[in-house]
Z-matrix of the N, CA and C atoms (Angstrom, degrees):
N
C 1 1.453
C 2 1.535 1 109.23
N 3 1.327 2 115.81 1 133.81
C 4 1.461 3 120.87 2 -178.30
C 5 1.517 4 110.62 3 -78.44
N 6 1.339 5 115.76 4 138.14
C 7 1.461 6 119.31 5 178.70
C 8 1.530 7 109.56 6 -73.53
N 9 1.315 8 116.06 7 144.47
C 10 1.456 9 121.48 8 177.55
C 11 1.526 10 107.97 9 -98.65
N 12 1.321 11 115.51 10 122.75
C 13 1.460 12 120.08 11 -177.58
C 14 1.521 13 109.05 12 -113.32
N 15 1.319 14 116.16 13 127.49
C 16 1.461 15 122.45 14 175.11
C 17 1.520 16 107.30 15 -89.85
N 18 1.324 17 116.73 16 111.54
C 19 1.463 18 120.26 17 -179.44
C 20 1.518 19 110.97 18 -73.91
N 21 1.332 20 117.31 19 147.51
C 22 1.469 21 120.34 20 173.09
C 23 1.538 22 109.90 21 -62.81
N 24 1.325 23 116.20 22 167.85
C 25 1.470 24 121.05 23 -179.71
C 26 1.519 25 112.20 24 -67.60
N 27 1.331 26 117.16 25 -34.26
C 28 1.459 27 121.99 26 -174.78
C 29 1.520 28 111.50 27 -116.32
N 30 1.339 29 114.69 28 142.41
C 31 1.450 30 121.30 29 174.86
C 32 1.514 31 109.79 30 -122.82
N 33 1.316 32 117.31 31 137.22
C 34 1.458 33 123.92 32 179.33
C 35 1.526 34 108.23 33 -103.71
N 36 1.330 35 115.94 34 128.18
C 37 1.460 36 121.36 35 -179.84
C 38 1.529 37 108.84 36 -86.51
N 39 1.332 38 115.68 37 125.18
C 40 1.472 39 121.47 38 -177.34
C 41 1.529 40 109.07 39 -135.96
N 42 1.320 41 115.41 40 139.90
C 43 1.465 42 121.35 41 179.27
C 44 1.525 43 110.81 42 -83.36
N 45 1.352 44 114.49 43 159.16
C 46 1.456 45 120.26 44 168.36
C 47 1.517 46 107.04 45 -74.25
N 48 1.288 47 121.93 46 147.26
C 49 1.467 48 128.77 47 4.35
C 50 1.521 49 113.00 48 -89.90
N 51 1.330 50 116.98 49 -0.09
C 52 1.469 51 120.97 50 -173.27
C 53 1.525 52 112.99 51 -60.52
N 54 1.336 53 117.30 52 -40.84
C 55 1.473 54 119.41 53 -178.54
C 56 1.526 55 110.46 54 -60.94
N 57 1.332 56 116.83 55 -40.19
C 58 1.467 57 119.47 56 179.70
C 59 1.526 58 111.71 57 -66.20
N 60 1.321 59 116.54 58 -39.82
C 61 1.470 60 119.93 59 178.10
C 62 1.527 61 111.29 60 -64.21
N 63 1.332 62 117.15 61 -37.05
C 64 1.473 63 120.52 62 176.97
C 65 1.525 64 109.66 63 -66.27
N 66 1.335 65 117.21 64 -48.25
C 67 1.467 66 120.62 65 -177.64
C 68 1.523 67 112.80 66 -66.99
N 69 1.330 68 117.32 67 -22.57
C 70 1.472 69 121.71 68 175.56
C 71 1.529 70 111.90 69 -84.73
N 72 1.347 71 117.18 70 -5.47
C 73 1.455 72 121.12 71 179.65
C 74 1.518 73 113.86 72 81.39
N 75 1.334 74 118.05 73 8.83
C 76 1.471 75 121.71 74 -178.11
C 77 1.527 76 111.66 75 -87.47
N 78 1.315 77 117.53 76 -32.28
C 79 1.475 78 122.69 77 -178.97
C 80 1.523 79 107.70 78 -106.42
N 81 1.333 80 115.99 79 110.81
C 82 1.466 81 119.84 80 -176.51
C 83 1.523 82 112.52 81 -108.52
N 84 1.332 83 116.75 82 -2.00
C 85 1.461 84 121.58 83 173.79
C 86 1.521 85 108.33 84 -124.29
N 87 1.314 86 117.05 85 128.32
C 88 1.461 87 122.38 86 170.19
C 89 1.520 88 105.91 87 -101.30
N 90 1.328 89 117.04 88 121.24
C 91 1.463 90 121.62 89 -176.89
C 92 1.525 91 109.70 90 -88.42
N 93 1.324 92 115.41 91 125.26
C 94 1.466 93 121.98 92 -179.26
C 95 1.521 94 109.44 93 -138.26
N 96 1.318 95 116.56 94 169.13
C 97 1.457 96 122.26 95 -176.83
C 98 1.509 97 114.56 96 -94.90
N 99 1.327 98 116.76 97 6.16
C 100 1.465 99 119.96 98 178.99
C 101 1.523 100 110.12 99 -146.30
N 102 1.316 101 114.69 100 163.62
C 103 1.450 102 122.38 101 177.54
C 104 1.534 103 109.11 102 -70.48
N 105 1.308 104 117.36 103 148.30
C 106 1.465 105 122.07 104 172.97
C 107 1.516 106 108.46 105 -106.54
N 108 1.320 107 116.07 106 123.66
C 109 1.466 108 120.19 107 179.02
C 110 1.526 109 111.64 108 -88.74
N 111 1.307 110 116.27 109 -20.33
C 112 1.460 111 122.34 110 -178.66
C 113 1.526 112 109.66 111 -71.33
N 114 1.330 113 116.27 112 141.09
C 115 1.461 114 122.15 113 173.71
C 116 1.525 115 107.66 114 -134.06
N 117 1.320 116 115.49 115 154.11
C 118 1.456 117 120.70 116 177.48
C 119 1.520 118 111.29 117 104.17
N 120 1.315 119 115.34 118 -165.29
C 121 1.458 120 121.40 119 -175.54
C 122 1.523 121 111.21 120 -72.36
N 123 1.332 122 115.36 121 131.83
C 124 1.460 123 122.01 122 175.39
C 125 1.521 124 108.73 123 -129.21
N 126 1.326 125 115.76 124 155.29
C 127 1.461 126 120.95 125 176.07
C 128 1.516 127 109.24 126 -85.65
N 129 1.324 128 116.84 127 151.46
C 130 1.461 129 122.13 128 176.56
C 131 1.527 130 108.58 129 -112.15
N 132 1.318 131 115.03 130 118.67
C 133 1.458 132 123.03 131 -177.79
C 134 1.522 133 108.14 132 -107.03
N 135 1.328 134 116.27 133 127.46
C 136 1.466 135 118.52 134 175.93
C 137 1.515 136 108.50 135 -80.63
N 138 1.317 137 115.66 136 122.16
C 139 1.458 138 123.23 137 -177.76
C 140 1.526 139 111.26 138 -50.86
N 141 1.331 140 115.46 139 131.82
C 142 1.455 141 121.61 140 174.94
C 143 1.505 142 116.90 141 81.71
N 144 1.338 143 118.05 142 0.26
C 145 1.472 144 119.68 143 -176.06
C 146 1.523 145 113.81 144 -104.04
N 147 1.342 146 117.27 145 -22.36
C 148 1.461 147 119.63 146 -174.52
C 149 1.515 148 112.73 147 71.41
N 150 1.353 149 116.26 148 21.93
C 151 1.465 150 119.92 149 -177.27
C 152 1.521 151 112.44 150 -134.76
N 153 1.339 152 114.56 151 146.55
C 154 1.458 153 123.26 152 174.26
C 155 1.531 154 106.78 153 -92.94
N 156 1.330 155 116.64 154 125.71
C 157 1.463 156 121.27 155 -174.65
C 158 1.523 157 113.44 156 -100.00
N 159 1.350 158 117.49 157 -14.63
C 160 1.457 159 119.84 158 -179.98
C 161 1.510 160 110.62 159 170.85
N 162 1.326 161 114.89 160 -166.64
C 163 1.465 162 120.86 161 179.16
C 164 1.528 163 109.40 162 -134.07
N 165 1.325 164 114.45 163 163.37
C 166 1.459 165 121.84 164 175.84
C 167 1.520 166 106.54 165 -154.80
N 168 1.327 167 116.87 166 158.05
C 169 1.468 168 120.70 167 175.64
C 170 1.518 169 109.17 168 -96.21
N 171 1.322 170 116.00 169 128.01
C 172 1.468 171 122.57 170 173.84
C 173 1.519 172 105.80 171 -94.60
N 174 1.346 173 116.83 172 110.56
C 175 1.470 174 119.95 173 -171.33
C 176 1.521 175 114.45 174 -107.42
N 177 1.355 176 116.68 175 -17.11
C 178 1.461 177 118.50 176 -176.72
C 179 1.518 178 109.16 177 -163.65
N 180 1.317 179 116.07 178 154.71
C 181 1.455 180 122.74 179 172.20
C 182 1.526 181 106.19 180 -133.64
N 183 1.330 182 115.80 181 124.87
C 184 1.463 183 117.86 182 -178.36
C 185 1.522 184 110.00 183 -135.89
N 186 1.340 185 114.58 184 142.45
C 187 1.452 186 119.90 185 178.49
C 188 1.527 187 109.01 186 -79.72
N 189 1.333 188 115.41 187 138.79
C 190 1.458 189 121.45 188 -178.93
C 191 1.521 190 110.45 189 -116.14
N 192 1.316 191 116.41 190 147.06
C 193 1.459 192 120.88 191 168.54
C 194 1.532 193 106.84 192 -78.08
N 195 1.314 194 116.81 193 164.57
C 196 1.462 195 120.27 194 176.84
C 197 1.528 196 110.21 195 -58.43
N 198 1.327 197 116.62 196 -39.39
C 199 1.472 198 120.66 197 179.93
C 200 1.536 199 111.22 198 -64.70
N 201 1.324 200 116.77 199 -42.03
C 202 1.470 201 119.85 200 178.03
C 203 1.533 202 110.55 201 -63.08
N 204 1.315 203 115.59 202 -42.62
C 205 1.470 204 121.64 203 177.89
C 206 1.532 205 109.90 204 -59.99
N 207 1.318 206 116.30 205 -46.84
C 208 1.465 207 121.19 206 -177.28
C 209 1.528 208 113.05 207 -66.25
N 210 1.314 209 117.36 208 -28.31
C 211 1.466 210 120.01 209 -176.66
C 212 1.534 211 113.07 210 -99.20
N 213 1.329 212 117.36 211 13.92
C 214 1.466 213 120.26 212 -174.31
C 215 1.523 214 113.99 213 -119.65
N 216 1.328 215 116.47 214 30.03
C 217 1.470 216 119.85 215 -179.42
C 218 1.526 217 112.42 216 -55.09
N 219 1.314 218 117.41 217 -32.84
C 220 1.469 219 120.90 218 -179.90
C 221 1.531 220 112.18 219 -60.03
N 222 1.330 221 116.79 220 -25.87
C 223 1.465 222 121.27 221 -179.35
C 224 1.521 223 112.91 222 -94.03
N 225 1.349 224 117.45 223 -41.70
C 226 1.470 225 119.48 224 -174.28
C 227 1.525 226 114.08 225 -102.73
N 228 1.318 227 117.67 226 -10.71
C 229 1.474 228 123.75 227 174.84
C 230 1.534 229 114.60 228 64.35
N 231 1.320 230 117.93 229 14.79
C 232 1.456 231 120.80 230 178.38
C 233 1.528 232 107.08 231 -86.15
N 234 1.330 233 117.26 232 123.19
C 235 1.471 234 120.07 233 -176.55
C 236 1.528 235 112.31 234 -57.16
N 237 1.320 236 115.29 235 146.16
C 238 1.468 237 123.10 236 -175.95
C 239 1.530 238 112.45 237 -50.64
N 240 1.346 239 116.58 238 -41.63
C 241 1.460 240 118.78 239 -178.08
C 242 1.534 241 113.39 240 -65.25
N 243 1.326 242 116.70 241 -17.86
C 244 1.470 243 120.82 242 178.67
C 245 1.532 244 112.30 243 -93.16
N 246 1.322 245 118.26 244 -2.28
C 247 1.468 246 120.69 245 -176.63
C 248 1.531 247 113.26 246 -107.18
N 249 1.322 248 117.36 247 7.60
C 250 1.471 249 120.44 248 -178.14
C 251 1.535 250 111.92 249 -64.62
N 252 1.329 251 115.76 250 -33.45
C 253 1.461 252 121.98 251 179.22
C 254 1.523 253 108.57 252 -115.29
N 255 1.317 254 116.15 253 139.80
C 256 1.470 255 120.32 254 179.23
C 257 1.535 256 110.13 255 -62.49
N 258 1.338 257 117.84 256 132.63
C 259 1.459 258 120.32 257 -179.12
C 260 1.538 259 112.72 258 -75.59
N 261 1.326 260 116.34 259 -18.75
C 262 1.465 261 122.57 260 -177.86
C 263 1.526 262 108.81 261 -142.80
N 264 1.322 263 115.73 262 162.78
C 265 1.474 264 120.70 263 176.13
C 266 1.524 265 109.45 264 -60.16
N 267 1.335 266 115.81 265 -45.69
C 268 1.465 267 122.26 266 172.39
C 269 1.524 268 106.87 267 -118.68
N 270 1.312 269 116.73 268 133.63
C 271 1.466 270 121.79 269 -177.59
C 272 1.523 271 108.57 270 -103.04
N 273 1.327 272 115.65 271 126.67
C 274 1.467 273 120.64 272 178.72
C 275 1.523 274 109.40 273 -122.41
N 276 1.318 275 115.73 274 137.44
C 277 1.462 276 122.30 275 173.02
C 278 1.522 277 107.44 276 -102.00
N 279 1.329 278 115.78 277 117.78
C 280 1.460 279 120.78 278 173.54
C 281 1.527 280 105.01 279 -90.85
N 282 1.316 281 116.38 280 114.29
C 283 1.462 282 121.76 281 -172.50
C 284 1.530 283 109.42 282 -86.29
N 285 1.336 284 114.59 283 126.42
C 286 1.471 285 122.25 284 -173.95
C 287 1.522 286 110.81 285 -118.21
N 288 1.324 287 115.07 286 148.92
C 289 1.472 288 119.90 287 174.99
C 290 1.524 289 109.64 288 -150.97
N 291 1.308 290 115.48 289 164.18
C 292 1.461 291 123.74 290 173.98
C 293 1.537 292 113.41 291 57.84
N 294 1.349 293 118.15 292 54.98
C 295 1.463 294 119.25 293 178.39
C 296 1.526 295 112.11 294 -70.88
N 297 1.331 296 115.42 295 144.99
C 298 1.469 297 121.32 296 177.30
C 299 1.527 298 107.92 297 -135.40
N 300 1.317 299 116.56 298 117.12
C 301 1.469 300 121.62 299 178.07
C 302 1.532 301 108.70 300 -88.97
N 303 1.326 302 116.25 301 134.50
C 304 1.462 303 120.48 302 176.68
C 305 1.527 304 109.30 303 -74.47
N 306 1.337 305 115.57 304 147.37
C 307 1.462 306 121.04 305 177.05
C 308 1.524 307 109.10 306 -59.18
N 309 1.326 308 116.21 307 -42.80
C 310 1.466 309 122.33 308 174.71
C 311 1.519 310 108.41 309 -132.15
N 312 1.337 311 117.91 310 134.62
C 313 1.469 312 119.94 311 177.77
C 314 1.534 313 111.21 312 -59.46
N 315 1.329 314 115.57 313 147.86
C 316 1.464 315 121.94 314 -176.86
C 317 1.534 316 109.21 315 -107.09
N 318 1.337 317 117.33 316 123.39
C 319 1.472 318 119.58 317 177.37
C 320 1.528 319 111.21 318 -66.29
N 321 1.319 320 116.33 319 150.28
C 322 1.462 321 121.60 320 176.02
C 323 1.527 322 107.47 321 -142.82
N 324 1.324 323 116.44 322 165.37
C 325 1.456 324 122.05 323 178.51
C 326 1.529 325 108.80 324 -90.00
N 327 1.334 326 116.94 325 114.22
C 328 1.472 327 120.67 326 -177.43
C 329 1.529 328 110.24 327 -85.27
N 330 1.345 329 116.81 328 117.89
C 331 1.464 330 119.33 329 178.91
C 332 1.528 331 111.81 330 -73.26
N 333 1.305 332 116.05 331 143.28
C 334 1.460 333 121.10 332 179.13
C 335 1.526 334 110.13 333 -59.24
N 336 1.320 335 116.22 334 134.32
C 337 1.459 336 121.50 335 176.29
C 338 1.521 337 115.19 336 89.59
N 339 1.314 338 118.88 337 -9.15
C 340 1.473 339 120.77 338 -179.52
C 341 1.526 340 109.40 339 -73.89
N 342 1.353 341 116.75 340 123.67
C 343 1.471 342 120.01 341 -179.37
C 344 1.528 343 113.07 342 -125.30
N 345 1.330 344 118.16 343 -21.55
C 346 1.467 345 121.02 344 178.67
C 347 1.525 346 109.95 345 -118.13
N 348 1.326 347 116.05 346 -60.19
C 349 1.462 348 122.51 347 -177.71
C 350 1.522 349 111.08 348 -111.39
N 351 1.328 350 115.73 349 149.08
C 352 1.462 351 122.81 350 174.66
C 353 1.527 352 106.74 351 -129.28
N 354 1.335 353 116.45 352 131.93
C 355 1.462 354 120.79 353 171.27
C 356 1.515 355 107.76 354 -79.50
N 357 1.328 356 117.09 355 118.35
C 358 1.455 357 121.78 356 -176.87
C 359 1.524 358 113.38 357 -96.82
N 360 1.327 359 117.04 358 -25.03
C 361 1.472 360 121.59 359 179.62
C 362 1.511 361 108.15 360 -139.10
N 363 1.315 362 114.38 361 155.32
C 364 1.471 363 119.50 362 173.49
C 365 1.521 364 107.97 363 -68.00
N 366 1.310 365 115.85 364 149.89
C 367 1.480 366 120.84 365 -178.23
C 368 1.492 367 111.82 366 -71.30
């Protein structure tokens, strides 16, 4: 019998290899150029697949200095040589915890124009 999974309301689109590092619990900061107001469980969507691969809890969003970003590879898993230049005007760490990978990815309907967040359920 197939398990029934209730997806969170919001899904975050993430590229490989970052999504795998998050789902393995190795990457606990997602680096973005803006603050995240959302808190709680979110779905993780692998970019370009049309599928949700798991969930994670988004517990905090904090702005980082370039120096903080450069010295935090243990959290964001971005190699040192890629952190010499700021990736955004303002650098934000979206703090993640409690990742759960689905046994099988779940297909979803990707809305046109969605590049960061996807609404997965009606409010």
